[in-house]
C-alpha positions as CSV (number, residue, x, y, z in Angstrom):
1,Q,22.6,12.4,12.9
2,V,21.5,9.9,9.6
3,Q,22.5,6.3,10.1
4,L,22.4,3.2,8.0
5,V,22.4,-0.4,9.1
6,E,23.2,-3.3,7.0
7,S,22.4,-7.1,8.3
8,G,22.3,-10.1,6.3
9,G,25.4,-11.0,4.8
10,G,27.5,-14.1,5.8
11,L,29.0,-17.2,3.7
12,V,27.1,-18.8,1.5
13,Q,27.8,-21.9,-0.8
14,A,28.0,-20.9,-4.8
15,G,24.1,-21.0,-6.1
16,G,22.7,-20.3,-2.8
17,S,21.1,-17.1,-1.3
18,L,21.1,-13.9,0.7
19,R,18.7,-10.9,1.9
20,L,20.4,-8.1,2.8
21,S,18.5,-5.4,4.6
22,C,19.5,-1.8,5.3
23,A,17.8,0.0,7.9
24,A,18.1,4.0,7.8
25,S,17.5,6.5,10.5
26,G,17.9,9.8,11.9
27,R,15.7,12.0,9.1
28,S,12.9,11.5,6.9
29,F,13.9,9.9,3.6
30,S,10.4,10.8,1.9
31,N,12.0,11.7,-2.1
32,Y,15.2,9.5,-1.4
33,A,16.6,7.1,-3.4
34,M,17.9,3.7,-1.5
35,G,20.7,1.7,-3.2
36,W,23.0,-0.6,-3.1
37,F,27.0,-0.8,-3.7
38,R,29.7,-3.4,-3.3
39,Q,33.7,-3.4,-3.3
40,V,36.2,-6.1,-3.6
41,P,39.5,-5.0,-2.0
42,G,41.5,-3.3,-4.1
43,K,38.9,-2.3,-6.3
44,Q,36.6,0.6,-7.1
45,R,32.8,0.3,-5.2
46,E,30.6,-0.6,-8.2
47,F,26.8,-0.2,-8.2
48,V,24.5,-2.8,-7.8
49,A,21.1,-1.6,-7.5
50,A,19.0,1.5,-6.5
51,M,15.4,2.1,-6.1
52,S,13.3,5.6,-6.1
53,W,11.0,6.9,-3.6
54,T,8.2,6.2,-5.9
55,G,9.5,2.5,-6.6
56,G,11.6,2.8,-9.7
57,K,14.1,0.3,-10.0
58,T,18.0,0.6,-11.5
59,Y,20.3,-2.3,-11.8
60,S,23.5,-2.9,-13.1
61,T,24.0,-5.4,-15.7
62,D,25.2,-8.3,-13.4
63,A,22.0,-7.7,-11.0
64,A,19.6,-7.2,-14.2
65,K,20.4,-10.7,-15.1
66,G,17.9,-11.7,-12.9
67,R,19.4,-13.0,-9.9
68,F,19.1,-9.9,-7.7
69,T,16.1,-7.7,-6.7
70,I,15.6,-5.0,-4.8
71,S,12.9,-3.6,-2.7
72,R,12.1,-1.3,-0.1
73,D,9.6,-0.7,2.5
74,N,9.2,3.3,3.0
75,A,7.3,3.0,6.4
76,K,10.3,1.5,8.1
77,N,13.0,3.1,6.0
78,T,14.2,0.0,4.7
79,V,16.0,-1.6,1.6
80,Y,16.4,-5.0,1.0
81,L,18.7,-6.9,-1.7
82,Q,18.0,-10.4,-2.4
83,M,20.8,-12.4,-4.1
84,N,20.1,-15.3,-5.8
85,S,22.2,-17.9,-7.7
86,L,25.4,-16.6,-6.1
87,K,28.5,-16.8,-7.0
88,P,32.3,-16.6,-6.1
89,E,32.6,-13.6,-7.8
90,D,30.0,-11.9,-6.1
91,T,32.1,-12.1,-2.9
92,A,32.4,-8.1,-1.7
93,V,31.5,-5.8,1.0
94,Y,27.7,-4.4,0.3
95,Y,27.6,-1.1,1.4
96,C,23.7,0.7,1.7
97,A,23.4,4.3,0.4
98,V,21.0,6.6,0.4
99,R,20.9,10.2,-1.6
100,A,17.9,13.3,-2.4
101,G,16.2,12.8,-5.5
102,V,16.6,9.8,-8.3
103,A,18.7,7.1,-8.1
104,V,21.8,7.4,-10.0
105,V,25.1,5.0,-10.7
106,H,27.7,7.0,-9.6
107,G,28.9,6.0,-6.0
108,S,29.9,9.8,-5.6
109,H,26.5,11.1,-6.0
110,W,25.4,9.2,-3.0
111,D,24.9,11.1,0.4
112,Y,25.1,8.7,3.1
113,W,26.4,5.1,3.6
114,G,26.3,2.2,5.6
115,Q,29.5,0.5,7.3
116,G,29.0,-2.0,4.8
117,T,28.2,-6.1,5.6
118,Q,30.5,-8.5,3.9
119,V,29.3,-11.2,1.4
120,T,31.5,-14.5,0.7
121,V,30.6,-16.9,-1.7
122,S,32.7,-20.0,-1.6
123,S,33.4,-22.3,-4.8
């Protein structure tokens, strides 16, 4: 049974940083992409960043502005999201996801999801 467990969320002031972690278990994740999405109540889940098994990275427009960095440790089946210069509009529940193959931005194409971790950025 695949499990994804996120951690690292919390309350931070605008301009601060958080590092999210997601540990995956239950199967081999060779050739699986790992990624992050976020969702605000009443809005659709949106893609944040993803990383392929071989290290290729894909970022959303916002994350691509240099504030977020995704990384992964394949030996630990863990993906990280370093978030710097946080803004109140980054407030959301952040979800970890994995999928076989390459990273894609559409959430419906991801195979497994974590429960989410709340990130709240105060102004």
